[in-house]
N, C-alpha and C positions, 0 to 999 in steps of 0.2 A: 407485585412480587418478583424480583430479579430473577430471570432465567439464565444459565451459563452452561457454556460450552467447555469442554476441555480442549486443550489444544491438539490432541490426537483428531477428535471428533473434526475440528476445524481442517486439518489437512487432507481430510477426505473429501472435504466439499470440492466443488470446481473452480478452476483456475482465474486467472486475472480478471478475466471479463465476466464471469459468472457467479463469483462468490460472495453471495449477498449476506452470508452470517458471518460474520468475522469473527475471530476469537473474543469471546465472551469475558472480560472480569471486570468487578465493580470498580467504576470510577464517579469522580467529582466530573461536573458538567459545566465546571465554571473556563476559562481560558489557559489556565496554566495548572500543572499538577504539584499536589502536596509533596513533601520529600518523600513520604512513605510510597507515594503512588509512583514516583520517578524510580525508585528503588524497586517497586515490583514489577514496571512496566505497564504501560496503558494501551491494550490492544482493541477497544471498543465495548460498547455495552448495549442492551436492549431492557430498556424499562419501561412499565406500565404501557406496553404495547407500542412504544415508540423507541426508534434509535436514539443515541445519545452522542453528541460531538465530544468524542475522548480528551481529555487530558492531555497535554506534551509530557513526555518523559523526562524534561527537561524544562530549563527557566528560557524564555525568550530571549535572553543574551547570549546563550551557553554556546551558541553555534559562532559567534563573531570571531574573526573578522570574515571567515568563508561565506556565512549567511547572517545577516545582517538583522537586528533585533527588529525593527519596524517591517521589515519585509516577511519574515517569519509569523509575525502577529498578524500583520494583515491575511495572508495566506492561510493561515490557522482558523481565524475569528470570522472571516469574510467569506473566503471561498469554499473551506470545505466544510464551515457551517452550511454553505448553502445547498451541498449535496446530502447531508443531513435533511435540512427543511424539504428538499427536492423529493428525496425517497421516502419519508413519513408521508407527505401531501399525498404522493403516487399511491401508497398504501392505501390512505384512507380512503381515495378515489376507487381503487377496485375493490374495497370493501363496500363503497356505495353500491357500485356495478354488480356486485354478488346478491346485494339485497335486494334489487330493483329488478334485476334480471337484463338490464339494459348494458350491452356489451359493444355498442357503436362505436367507444371509443379504445376499444381494446388494443389496437395496434399500437397508438400513440401512447398510451398508459403501460404498454409492455418495453415499449422503448425507454419511458421515463423509469421504470424499475431498472432496467439495464442500466443504464447512463449513470443516475444519480447513487444507485446500489454500487456500481461499480466506481466510481468516483469516491465514496466514501471509503469503503475497503481499502481502495490503494492509498488513499490518502493517509489513511492509518497505519498502515504499512510504512509509509514513506518517513513517517515521522520516525517510526521504530527504527528505520534503514540507515540514519543517523545517529551520531555520537559527540560530544564534545571530544575532540581529538582524533576521531576516528577509532583505532583500536586496530592492533595485529590480529590478522588472521589465524586461527587456533590450527593447529599444525594436522588435526586430522579431516579438518574441512578443507584445508588446503592441499592434502592428498586427494580428496574426491575431486577439487576442481583441477588437479592436475589430470588426473585420469577421465575427466570427461572433456577438456579442453587441450590436452598437450603439454602445456605449460601454465604455471603462473600467469606469466607476461602475453599468453597468448589469450587466456581468458580477460584480462584487464584492458586489452587493447579492444577485443571484440565487443566486451561492454560498452565500453567508451565512444567505440563507433556506433552501435545501434544507438545509443542517447542520441548521440551528435545528428544520426541522420534518419531519425524517425520523421515520415512526411507529415508535415501541417506540426499539429499538438499532438503528445501522447506522452507513453512510457518507454523505457528501458527496463526490463523485468529479468532478475536472475531466478530461474523456478526449478524444481525439483519433477522431472517427468517420471512416474513411476512404473510405468510400463517398461522401459528400456533400464529403469534405476540409474539414471544420470542427470546431470544438470544441463540444461539448457538456457541461452539467452534468447528472450522473445521482444518484439517491438508491439506497443498496443498504441492503435489509434482511436482517440477519442474514447478513453478507457474502455470499451467492451469489445473493440474490433481486435481481429487478431492476435486472439488469443487461443491458446492449445487447451481442450476442454480436458479437465482432470488435472494439469500441472498446477503444483502449488506454489504460488510466488512466495519468492523467500527475502529479496531484498529488492527495491525498486526506487527507480528516479524518476522523478516528475521533469517532464521538459515542455510542459505548457507554458508559455509566455507567462503568465501571473507567478509563475512559480520564479522567475530569476529577474525579469525585466525590470524592474527596477533598479537593481543592484549592476545586473550585466547587460542590460540594454538588449541590442540584437545579436550577443555575443555566447550563442548558446553554449560552444565549444569550454569557453571559460568558466561557466556554472557546471558543465558537468566535470571538467577539471577539478572544480571545487568541489563537487560531490562524490568525488572518487577518494579525495582526503578525508571525507566525513563518515565514508563508508563504514556500518556498524556490522563486521562480519562474525562477531560472535551472537548477534540476532539472527545473523542468515544462517549459521553453524547450527543454531538451537532448533531451528524450525527445519533444517534438513533431516538433523537426528530425528526430530518427530517425525516426519514425514515418512522417514524409513521405517519406524515401527508401526506407522498405520498401514503401510502397503499391505494390501492384498492380493 
C-alpha cells in the first residue's frame, strides 16, 4: 500500500542535505509522465517499501533547445535512477544491520543514506524547478524575493553566481528559512554538504557535470544562464506558500 505525505508535512522536513522523505504523490515508475501526471506535478513516491524514480512532469523534448532531449533522458533515467537504486540498496543494508546487530559498516551506510537520499530529493526537485518556457514569477513571490534580497535583480544575480561558483560539483538552492521567515540562496556540495538544516528547498539548479556537459561542455555559466530561463517560479512560489503555512 502506498503511503503519502502532504506538502505541509514535507516542508517541515530537514533541508537540502537531509530531506530524505520528499513530497509523495502517486507516480508511474516509467521514464516519462503521463499527461495526467504532468498536470498534477510529480514529486516523488514510496511504494512497497522502496523509493520510486519519479516520472518527469513534461516530455523529454519539452525543454528544447535550452536542455536537449538526449541529455535530459540520460540525466533522468541513468543518473537519477542510480541515486534511487543506491538509496534503496542502502536502506536494505541498514535493515540487515538492524536484524543482525552488526553495525560495523554504519559510517559508510550513513554516508550512503545521506548521499543517495539527498541526490534523489534534489533531482526530484530539479525536474520540477524547470518548465517549458520558464514562466513569470508570481507577484506575491516576487515581493518576498525583494524583501529578502533587496531587489529581484540582486536575487537573480546572487543565485546565478552561487550556481556558477559552487566548488567542484554541487547545487545552487533557493530555500525558505523559517526561523528568520526569509528566503536564502545556498550552495550545496555533493548533495548533502553545506546545507542549512531546517531550510526547505524551493528551487534547485544541478551543476554537477552530468547535468550539462554533453550540451554545454565545460561552460557551466552557459548552462546556468539557460536554467535561469527555464526556472519554474510558480513551483517555487507554491512551495514557499506551503512552507510559511507549516512554520511553527
